[in-house]
C-alpha positions in Angstrom: 155.8 67.6 70.0 152.1 67.3 70.3 152.7 65.5 67.2 155.1 62.8 68.9 152.7 62.4 71.8 149.7 61.9 69.7 151.6 58.9 68.2 152.7 57.3 71.5 149.2 57.4 72.5 148.3 55.7 69.1 150.3 53.2 69.3 149.3 52.4 72.8 145.7 52.2 72.4 145.7 50.3 69.6 148.9 48.0 69.2 148.0 45.6 72.0 144.7 44.8 70.7 145.3 45.3 67.4 148.3 42.5 67.6 146.3 40.3 70.0 142.7 40.4 69.2 140.4 37.8 70.7 140.3 34.5 68.9 138.7 31.2 69.2 141.3 28.5 67.9 138.5 26.1 66.2 137.7 29.6 64.5 141.6 30.5 63.6 142.4 27.0 62.6 141.2 26.3 58.8 143.1 29.9 58.2 146.3 28.5 59.0 146.6 25.7 56.1 149.5 26.1 54.0 149.0 26.3 50.2 151.3 26.5 47.5 152.1 25.4 43.7 149.5 23.4 41.5 147.1 23.5 44.6 147.2 27.1 45.4 147.0 27.8 41.4 143.2 25.8 41.6 142.1 27.6 44.7 143.1 31.1 44.3 141.9 33.2 41.0 144.1 35.6 41.5 147.8 36.2 42.9 150.1 39.4 42.7 152.1 41.7 44.6 148.6 43.5 45.2 146.0 41.3 46.5 145.3 37.6 46.6 142.0 36.4 45.6 140.7 32.8 47.1 137.8 31.5 45.8 136.8 27.5 45.6 133.8 25.1 47.4 133.1 27.1 50.8 136.0 29.0 50.9 136.9 32.7 49.7 139.1 35.0 50.9 141.0 38.2 49.5 144.3 39.8 50.7 145.4 43.2 50.0 148.6 45.3 50.2 149.3 43.3 53.9 146.6 45.5 55.7 143.4 44.3 54.5 142.4 40.3 54.9 138.8 39.1 54.3 137.9 35.5 55.1 134.6 33.7 54.2 135.3 30.1 55.3 133.0 27.3 56.4 133.0 27.9 60.1 133.6 32.2 60.5 133.9 35.2 58.6 136.7 37.4 59.3 137.8 40.6 58.4 140.5 43.2 59.4 142.6 46.6 58.7 145.4 46.3 60.5 146.1 47.7 62.9 142.4 49.7 62.9 139.6 47.3 62.6 139.4 43.2 63.2 136.1 41.5 63.1 135.1 37.5 63.2 131.9 36.2 63.4 130.7 32.3 64.0 128.8 30.7 61.2 127.7 27.8 63.6 126.8 29.8 66.6 126.7 33.1 68.9 130.3 34.0 68.7 131.6 37.4 67.5 134.1 39.7 68.2 134.7 43.5 67.1 137.3 46.2 67.7 137.7 49.8 66.4 141.0 50.8 67.3 140.7 50.3 71.1 137.0 49.8 71.1 136.2 46.1 71.8 132.8 44.3 71.6 132.8 40.5 72.1 129.5 38.5 72.0 129.5 34.7 73.3 126.4 33.0 73.9 124.0 35.5 76.2 127.0 37.5 77.2 128.6 41.1 75.5 132.0 42.4 76.8 133.0 45.4 76.0 135.8 48.0 76.7 137.8 51.2 75.7 141.2 49.4 76.3 142.8 50.0 79.1 140.6 52.4 80.7 136.6 51.2 80.7 135.4 47.2 80.6 131.7 46.8 80.9 129.1 43.7 80.3 126.4 41.7 80.8 125.1 38.2 80.6 121.6 36.9 80.9 121.4 37.7 84.9 124.8 39.7 85.6 126.5 42.6 84.7 129.6 44.7 85.2 131.9 48.2 84.8 135.2 48.6 85.9 136.7 52.3 84.7 140.6 52.0 85.5 142.0 53.4 88.1 138.6 54.6 89.6 136.2 52.3 90.2 134.4 48.4 89.8 130.9 47.5 90.2 129.3 44.3 89.1 125.8 42.9 89.7 123.5 39.9 89.4 120.1 38.8 90.5 121.6 38.1 94.0 124.8 39.9 94.4 126.1 43.7 93.7 129.8 44.4 94.2 131.4 47.9 94.3 134.7 48.8 95.1 137.2 51.9 94.3 139.8 52.4 93.5 140.9 49.5 91.7 144.4 49.8 92.7 145.0 50.3 95.6 141.6 49.0 97.0 140.5 51.4 99.4 136.9 50.8 99.7 134.8 47.6 99.0 131.3 46.6 99.4 129.5 43.8 98.4 125.2 43.3 98.6 123.8 39.4 98.4 120.4 38.5 98.5 119.6 34.5 99.6 115.5 34.8 99.4 114.1 36.7 101.8 117.5 37.7 103.5 120.3 40.1 102.5 123.9 40.3 103.5 126.1 43.6 103.3 129.9 43.0 103.1 131.8 46.2 103.7 135.7 47.0 103.8 137.7 50.1 104.3 141.5 50.5 104.1 141.9 46.5 104.1 142.0 46.9 108.1 138.2 47.5 108.9 135.7 45.1 107.6 131.8 44.1 109.1 128.6 42.1 107.8 125.4 42.8 108.3 121.9 40.9 107.1 118.3 41.3 108.1 117.9 38.0 110.5 121.1 38.7 112.4 122.2 42.6 112.5 126.1 42.8 112.4 127.1 39.5 112.0 131.3 39.8 111.5 133.3 42.4 112.3 137.1 43.4 112.1 139.4 45.9 112.9 143.3 44.9 112.3 144.9 43.7 114.4 143.0 44.7 117.5 139.4 42.6 117.5 137.9 39.6 115.2 134.1 39.0 115.7 131.8 36.9 114.2 128.1 36.6 115.8 127.3 33.2 117.2 130.9 31.8 116.3 134.3 33.7 117.5 135.6 36.8 119.1 139.3 37.1 118.8 141.2 39.9 120.8 144.9 39.2 119.9 146.4 42.3 122.1 144.3 40.9 125.4 145.3 36.8 124.1 141.5 36.5 124.5 139.6 34.0 122.0 135.5 33.0 122.4 134.1 30.5 120.0 129.8 30.5 120.3 129.3 27.7 117.7 125.9 25.9 117.9 127.2 22.8 120.0 130.7 23.7 120.8 131.8 26.7 123.1 135.4 27.9 123.6 137.0 30.3 126.1 140.5 31.4 126.2 142.1 34.1 127.9 145.9 33.8 128.5 146.3 30.3 131.3 142.3 30.1 131.4 140.7 27.7 128.7 137.0 26.8 128.7 135.8 24.4 126.4 131.9 22.4 125.6 131.0 20.4 123.1 127.5 19.7 123.9 126.9 16.7 120.9 129.6 14.9 122.7 128.6 15.8 126.3 132.3 16.8 127.2 133.6 19.8 128.6 136.9 20.9 129.9 138.2 23.9 132.2 141.5 24.6 132.6 144.1 27.8 134.5 146.9 26.6 133.9 148.8 25.0 135.3 146.9 25.1 139.1 143.5 23.8 138.1 141.7 21.7 135.9 138.2 20.2 135.5 137.1 17.4 132.6 133.9 15.9 132.3 132.6 13.0 129.4 130.2 10.8 129.9 132.0 7.8 132.0 134.9 10.0 132.9 135.9 12.4 135.2 139.0 14.4 136.4 139.6 17.0 138.8 143.0 18.1 139.8 144.6 21.5 141.7 147.9 21.1 141.2 149.8 19.7 143.2 147.9 18.8 146.2 144.8 17.5 144.7 143.6 14.9 142.2 140.3 13.1 141.5 139.3 10.3 138.6 136.9 8.4 138.1 136.0 6.1 135.1 133.1 3.4 134.6 134.6 0.6 136.4 136.8 2.7 139.2 137.3 5.9 140.9 140.4 7.3 142.6 140.9 10.5 145.0 144.2 12.2 146.1 144.1 15.2 148.6 147.6 15.6 149.8 147.1 18.2 152.0 144.0 18.1 153.2 142.6 21.3 152.3 139.0 22.4 153.2 136.0 24.5 151.9 133.2 26.1 153.7 130.4 24.2 155.1 127.7 23.6 152.3 123.8 22.3 152.5 121.6 22.3 149.5 118.2 21.2 148.6 116.7 20.5 144.7 113.6 19.1 143.5 114.4 16.6 140.6 111.9 14.8 138.5 111.8 11.1 136.8 109.5 9.4 135.2 106.6 11.4 136.7 107.9 11.1 140.6 109.0 14.1 142.2 111.9 14.2 144.4 113.5 16.1 147.0 117.4 16.0 147.3 119.3 17.1 150.4 122.7 17.1 150.4 125.0 18.7 153.4 129.1 18.8 153.7 131.2 20.2 156.4 135.0 21.1 155.6 134.7 19.4 152.0 133.3 16.2 152.8 135.2 15.7 156.2 131.6 14.5 157.0 129.1 14.5 154.2 125.5 12.9 154.0 123.1 12.6 150.7 119.0 12.0 150.9 116.6 11.9 148.3 113.1 11.4 149.2 110.3 10.9 147.0 107.4 13.4 147.9 104.7 12.9 144.8 104.3 9.7 142.9 103.7 9.1 138.9 102.7 6.0 136.7 103.6 2.6 138.5 104.1 2.5 141.6 106.5 -0.9 140.7 108.5 1.3 138.3 111.9 2.6 138.8 114.4 4.5 137.1 116.6 1.8 136.5 115.5 -1.5 137.7 118.5 -3.6 139.7 118.3 -7.3 139.9 118.6 -8.8 143.0 122.1 -10.6 143.3 124.3 -12.1 145.8 126.6 -9.8 148.0 130.1 -8.9 145.9 132.6 -7.0 146.0 132.5 -4.1 143.1 135.3 -1.7 142.1 132.6 1.0 140.7 129.3 1.6 142.5 126.1 -0.2 140.5 123.9 2.4 141.7 123.4 5.7 142.9 121.1 8.7 144.0 119.9 9.2 140.7 118.6 5.9 139.7 117.3 5.0 143.1 113.4 6.1 144.9 114.8 6.4 148.4 118.4 7.2 149.1 120.7 7.9 151.9 124.5 8.2 151.9 127.3 9.1 154.8 131.2 9.9 154.3 133.6 10.8 156.6 137.1 11.4 156.4 136.9 13.1 152.9 135.4 9.6 152.0 137.7 7.0 153.3 134.5 5.5 154.9 131.4 5.6 152.9 127.9 4.0 153.3 125.1 4.4 151.0 121.2 2.7 151.2 119.6 3.1 148.1 115.8 1.4 148.1 116.9 -2.2 149.2 120.3 -2.0 147.9 123.4 -1.3 150.0 127.2 0.0 149.6 129.9 0.4 151.9 133.4 0.8 151.8 136.5 1.5 153.8 139.0 2.9 151.3 141.4 0.6 150.7 139.0 -2.0 150.4 136.6 -2.3 147.8 133.2 -1.1 147.6 131.0 -4.1 149.0 127.5 -4.3 147.9 124.1 -5.9 148.8 120.4 -6.3 149.0 118.3 -5.9 151.9 115.7 -7.7 150.4 117.5 -11.3 150.3 118.8 -13.7 152.4 122.2 -13.1 153.2 123.6 -12.9 156.5 124.8 -8.8 157.0 125.3 -7.7 160.1 125.0 -3.8 160.6 125.1 -1.9 163.8 123.9 0.8 164.2 121.5 0.5 160.8 121.3 4.1 160.6 125.1 5.0 160.3 127.1 1.8 160.7 130.2 1.8 162.7 130.2 -2.6 162.8 129.8 -4.2 159.4 130.4 -8.1 159.3 129.2 -10.5 156.2 130.9 -13.7 156.0 129.8 -16.8 153.6 132.2 -19.6 152.0 133.9 -17.4 149.5 133.5 -13.8 150.8 134.1 -12.2 153.9 134.0 -8.2 154.7 134.2 -7.0 158.0 134.5 -3.3 159.2 134.7 -1.8 162.6 135.3 1.8 162.2 137.7 3.5 162.6 139.6 0.5 164.1 139.5 -2.8 161.8 138.3 -3.5 158.1 138.8 -7.2 156.5 138.4 -8.2 152.6 138.3 -11.8 151.8 137.6 -13.7 148.7 138.6 -16.9 147.3 141.7 -15.2 145.7 143.0 -12.6 148.3 142.4 -11.3 151.4 142.7 -7.8 152.8 143.8 -6.3 156.3 143.0 -2.4 157.4 143.8 -1.4 161.2 143.3 2.3 162.0 142.1 3.0 158.9 145.1 3.4 156.9 147.4 3.4 159.6 148.4 -0.3 158.7 147.2 -2.6 156.3 147.9 -6.3 155.1 147.2 -7.7 151.9 147.6 -11.6 150.3 146.7 -12.1 147.0 147.1 -16.4 145.8 148.3 -15.1 142.4 152.0 -14.8 141.8 151.8 -15.5 146.3 151.6 -11.7 146.5 151.9 -10.4 150.0 151.6 -6.5 150.9 152.1 -4.2 154.0 151.1 -0.7 154.0 151.9 2.0 156.5 149.7 5.0 156.7 148.8 4.0 153.6 149.4 5.1 150.4 152.7 6.6 151.8 154.8 3.8 152.9 154.5 0.2 151.4 156.1 -2.9 151.0 155.6 -6.0 148.9 156.6 -9.8 147.4 155.6 -12.1 145.1 156.7 -14.7 142.9 157.5 -12.4 140.4 158.6 -9.4 142.2 158.9 -7.6 145.1 159.0 -3.7 146.3 158.6 -0.8 148.7 158.0 2.7 148.8 157.9 5.7 150.9 155.7 8.3 148.8 156.6 11.0 147.6 160.9 10.3 148.3 161.3 6.8 147.0 160.4 3.9 145.3 162.0 0.6 144.7 160.9 -2.3 143.3 161.9 -5.8 141.4 160.3 -7.5 138.7 160.5 -10.3 136.6 159.3 -10.1 132.9 159.9 -12.7 130.4 163.7 -13.3 130.3 164.7 -10.6 132.2 165.0 -9.2 135.9 164.5 -5.1 136.4 165.4 -4.0 139.5 164.1 -0.1 140.1 164.7 2.7 142.1 163.3 6.0 141.8 163.3 9.3 144.2 162.6 12.7 143.5 166.1 13.6 142.4 167.2 10.2 140.6 166.2 7.1 138.7 168.4 3.8 139.3 167.8 0.6 136.9 169.2 -2.8 136.5 167.9 -5.0 133.7 169.7 -8.7 134.0 168.9 -11.1 131.0 170.3 -14.5 130.1 173.4 -13.4 128.6 173.6 -9.7 129.4 173.0 -6.6 132.1 172.1 -3.8 131.9 172.4 -0.7 134.5 171.2 2.7 134.4 171.7 5.9 136.6 170.2 9.2 136.3 170.4 12.4 138.7 168.4 15.2 138.0 167.9 18.4 137.0 171.6 18.4 136.7 170.9 15.4 134.5 174.0 13.1 135.6 173.9 9.6 134.2 175.5 6.3 134.3 175.3 3.7 132.5 176.9 0.1 132.0 176.6 -3.0 129.7 177.8 -6.2 129.8 176.9 -9.3 127.5 178.5 -12.4 126.4 178.6 -11.4 122.6 180.1 -8.1 123.0 182.6 -6.1 125.3 181.9 -4.7 128.6 180.9 -0.8 128.2 180.3 2.0 130.7 179.0 5.6 129.9 179.0 8.6 132.6 177.9 12.0 131.6 177.9 15.0 133.6 175.9 17.3 131.2 177.6 19.3 129.9 180.8 19.0 131.1 182.2 15.8 131.1 181.5 12.9 128.7 183.2 9.1 128.8 182.6 6.0 127.7 184.8 3.4 128.4 185.1 -0.2 127.0 187.5 -3.5 127.3 189.2 -2.2 124.1 188.7 1.6 124.0 188.2 4.7 126.1 186.6 7.7 124.6 186.7 10.9 127.4 185.3 14.5 126.0 185.6 17.4 128.6 183.3 20.5 127.6 183.1 19.5 124.1 186.3 21.0 123.2 188.7 18.5 124.3 188.0 15.0 123.0 190.6 11.9 123.2 190.1 8.3 123.0 192.5 5.5 123.9 192.1 1.9 122.3 193.9 -1.6 122.7 194.5 -3.9 119.9 194.4 -7.8 120.8 196.6 -10.3 118.5 195.3 -13.9 118.7 198.2 -16.7 118.8 196.9 -20.2 116.5 195.7 -22.6 119.2 197.3 -26.0 119.0 195.9 -29.8 119.9 197.2 -29.3 123.6 196.4 -25.3 124.5 193.8 -23.1 123.1 194.2 -19.6 121.1 195.3 -17.1 123.7 194.9 -13.0 123.2 197.7 -11.4 123.5 197.2 -7.8 124.7 199.2 -4.7 123.3 200.0 -1.3 124.7 197.3 1.5 124.2 197.6 3.7 121.5 196.0 7.3 121.1 192.9 7.1 118.6 192.8 10.4 118.5 192.8 14.0 120.3 191.0 17.1 119.8 192.2 20.2 121.5 190.2 22.5 119.8 191.0 23.6 117.2 193.7 21.1 116.9 193.1 17.6 116.1 195.2 14.5 115.9 195.4 10.6 115.4 197.5 8.2 114.2 197.3 9.0 110.8 195.9 12.7 110.7 196.5 15.9 112.3 194.3 19.1 111.7 193.5 22.6 112.5 190.1 23.2 112.4 189.1 24.8 110.0 192.1 25.8 108.3 194.1 22.5 107.6 192.8 19.2 107.4 195.9 16.3 106.9 195.7 12.4 106.7 198.1 10.1 105.8 198.4 6.1 105.8 200.8 3.8 104.4 202.4 5.5 101.1 199.7 8.0 100.9 199.2 11.6 101.9 196.2 14.1 101.7 196.1 17.8 103.0 193.0 20.3 102.8 195.0 23.5 103.4 193.5 27.1 103.3 191.4 25.8 100.6 194.0 24.0 98.9 193.8 20.2 98.3 196.5 17.8 97.7 196.9 14.0 97.6 200.3 12.2 96.9 201.2 8.7 96.9 204.0 7.1 94.9 201.9 6.3 91.8 201.3 9.8 91.2 199.6 13.3 92.8 196.2 14.9 92.9 196.2 18.8 93.2 193.0 21.0 93.2 192.8 24.8 94.5 189.0 25.5 94.0 188.7 23.8 90.6 190.3 26.9 89.5 193.6 24.9 89.3 193.3 21.1 88.8 196.6 18.9 88.5 196.9 15.2 88.4 199.4 12.6 87.5 199.3 9.0 87.4 201.7 6.2 85.7 200.3 6.7 82.4 198.5 10.3 82.4 199.1 13.6 83.3 196.0 16.3 83.6 196.3 19.6 84.3 193.3 22.3 84.1 190.8 25.1 85.1 187.1 24.8 85.7 186.8 21.6 84.5 188.8 22.7 81.1 186.7 25.9 80.5 189.5 28.2 81.1 192.4 25.6 79.6 193.4 22.1 80.2 196.1 19.8 79.3 195.7 15.9 78.8 198.8 14.1 78.1 199.2 10.1 77.7 201.8 7.6 77.4 203.4 8.7 74.5 201.0 11.6 73.2 199.2 14.4 73.8 195.1 14.1 74.1 194.1 17.7 74.6 195.5 21.2 74.7 193.1 23.8 75.2 192.8 27.7 76.2 189.0 28.7 76.6 188.0 27.5 73.2 191.2 27.3 71.4 192.9 24.1 70.9 193.0 20.5 70.4 190.9 17.8 71.7 191.1 14.3 71.3 188.7 12.0 72.8 187.1 8.4 72.4 183.9 9.3 70.4 185.0 13.0 69.3 187.9 14.7 67.9 188.2 18.6 67.4 190.8 21.2 66.5 189.2 24.4 67.2 191.1 27.9 66.8 187.4 29.7 66.3 187.3 32.0 64.2 190.0 30.9 61.9 189.1 27.2 61.8 187.3 24.5 63.5 187.4 20.6 62.7 185.2 18.4 64.6 185.5 14.6 63.2 183.3 11.9 65.1 182.4 8.3 64.2 179.1 9.2 62.0 179.8 12.9 61.8 182.1 15.9 60.7 182.0 19.6 60.8 184.2 21.9 59.3 184.4 25.9 59.8 186.8 28.2 58.0 186.9 31.7 59.0 185.0 34.1 61.2 181.8 32.2 60.1 183.3 32.5 56.3 182.3 28.5 55.3 180.7 26.3 58.1 179.9 22.6 56.8 178.1 20.1 59.0 178.0 16.6 57.5 176.0 13.3 59.5 173.9 10.3 58.4 171.0 12.1 58.5 171.6 15.3 57.0 174.0 18.0 55.6 174.3 21.7 55.9 176.4 24.3 54.1 176.6 27.8 55.2 179.1 30.7 53.6 178.8 34.1 55.6 177.0 32.4 58.4 174.1 31.6 55.9 174.1 35.3 54.9 175.8 35.0 51.6 174.7 31.2 50.7 172.8 28.7 53.3 171.7 24.9 52.2 170.0 22.1 53.9 169.4 18.5 52.5 167.5 16.0 54.6 169.1 12.7 53.1 165.7 10.3 54.5 163.4 12.0 52.1 166.0 14.0 49.6 164.4 17.4 50.5 166.2 20.6 50.8 166.2 24.5 51.0 168.8 26.5 49.3 169.1 30.5 49.7 171.8 32.8 48.4 171.8 36.4 49.8 169.2 34.6 52.5 166.8 34.3 49.2 167.2 37.5 48.0 169.6 36.8 45.0 168.4 33.2 44.8 166.3 30.5 46.5 165.4 26.9 45.9 163.2 24.6 48.0 161.4 21.3 47.6 158.0 20.0 49.6 157.7 16.7 50.3 153.8 16.3 48.1 153.8 16.3 44.8 157.5 16.6 44.4 156.7 20.6 44.5 160.0 22.9 43.4 160.3 26.5 43.7 162.9 28.8 42.6 163.1 32.3 42.6 164.5 35.9 44.2 163.9 38.4 46.1 161.7 35.5 47.3 159.5 35.0 44.8 158.7 38.8 44.3 161.2 39.5 41.8 160.9 36.5 40.0 159.7 33.0 40.7 159.8 29.5 38.8 157.7 26.7 40.6 157.1 22.9 38.8 155.7 19.9 39.9 156.1 15.9 39.4 152.2 16.5 37.6 153.0 18.6 35.4 152.1 22.0 36.6 154.6 24.7 35.8 154.2 28.2 36.8 156.7 31.5 36.0 156.1 35.0 37.5 158.0 38.1 37.4 157.2 40.7 40.4 153.7 38.9 40.9 152.2 41.1 38.1 153.4 38.7 34.8 152.7 34.8 35.6 152.4 32.5 32.9 151.0 28.9 34.1 150.7 25.4 32.9 147.9 23.4 34.9 148.1 19.9 35.3 145.3 19.8 32.7 147.5 21.2 29.9 145.6 24.7 30.2 148.2 27.1 30.0 147.6 30.7 31.2 149.0 34.6 31.0 148.2 36.7 33.9 145.2 34.2 34.9 144.0 34.4 31.1 143.7 30.8 29.5 145.2 30.8 26.4 
């Protein structure tokens, strides 16, 4: 038993690397060149049953007893004693491989790799080394990196120490669940404990179980916990805070958004701003005092608000001047009074500022240096400069109740809170009692608009449309767009829209959340169509020629009506004659019927039309007409009959097959046995007794159970006796090359090579006797690879390699 164990261990250790040694293709290729005949006789000084000796220019080799090999070729030296020893060394560079049993040494450039296969592997390069012991541990080290782990499979512990300049980094992992990473500059900067926590210093913190994520990159911060999300991008000056779905706040240069769903929305961009406060919610009073500096100037800023700007006051006062007295943060040029959607100045670009807001911003007045802003929503901002000579009336000056400006092309008046007017060359706007009643007239498209308790109740009309609304319950509008007129109505629970074109009309209605819908299409180029959906219970689509109805998905039917058109004459036009309605289909699941089919889903499907009938029932398919039939049962049985042929087969003819023409049988087979006559080939197959195949340019014959086989084509001819064991002959007709073997070459073999007309004959594959000839006069005859007679190309005769 000990001996058998030793043999098994020996084979396990030696044979894998004995069979597959380290190789380099460029060094091995020169040993694979085939030499025979006179060329072999000239290059080999000795060749017999025991050994071969090769000796010619820069080539020397010895091969003895089938185990020993020695090569000294131009590129490398190789020595081997199978399976114990193998050695190859390059002559042109520093490459060398050596194996003794299962000890391996590989040298390539500056690297040396060694192993005691398959247990220990170690090696080194100019700046690194490694050691692996299976299955205990592995380690590697270089100038900047050191790794260690155990065991190899499965990996329970892993450590990586890396040095970059003066900074040292340590990576540690235990059982694949716990890992951390530290360095001298940041300390502990990465940590994870699967699946509870993932942490990266100055980067992220993730707690999956708590749904918490935090990102702390230098230019971007993110925080997420359930419905709460916050993000701040410093590079883009962009930040977002959301408490889904109730609260949201977004800021970026030129844009601001705030909302408290569903009562509050504030939106502002570079051109305009909007403020919607449905419930007029309040907050506690506030007052703030701050100092600000700009261009060397120091300012005192004061803000005061009551009940979320039911009344608001803002002020800036310069307390310390620095630099030029005439210099301002953002100087504003003197312009004529005008209407603007967005304020052109504010407290931040002013030296002196006072601003008032009443009723949550409905009335606003701002004074910045010599510039002034005033607005009564929904009028636009009116801006002017007191330094100009414009005729602006403002009473009282410190908190205006009466404001008036009138010019040839612009008029703006406010009597707070009773009246407001805005008029320019294109439009006129009037407001009474703040937003209780408003009127607007715009010359473009002759638009006239009236509002009550703006923006809730509104009516308007113009040359391109009209409409009215009662927010948030009802909105109606009529529009004219190019060639279409659109009439739309929206409520909290429905949508109605009618689109009218030159030759078509489309009406749509939707009631939700039950999802009831109606659609009506009319066109001069097609039939009128109605569609009703009561999802998911009822569906109906009706046209002039057909009507389809579905109930609960499982009941469905359709009626259709055909039309015949009489031929027109000179005295009367063609008249369509309507026929009776017909049932197109009826589905009462699982039964389905049409005019030409009946099915029981999924068991039976039947169809007929004219003289054709087809059915697929219980996995059987059958089709019949007057010309024949076709039957198929999962391709296990297949039958087809036509006027001039009949076919009966299984599995596409693999199990059995029968084909018959008008007067002849083309195929009759069972498994591989039978007769098969096709357009390109005729086969008679009763293997293993007989197989005959004839085609246009080839034929084959097989007699007995592999007793004799013949294949003959335009390219080659092959003959086999006893499946090639007794006799084998193959001849290529294009170059007249052939090979002949009797008893696999043991009794006799004859083979040709295309070069030099080489022919080799012999027994026992040349070991018993061998006779070689070439067209150049070369001859060699040998017995048992010991006695040999050779006639060289130059006429020299040799016996056992000795000239006579």
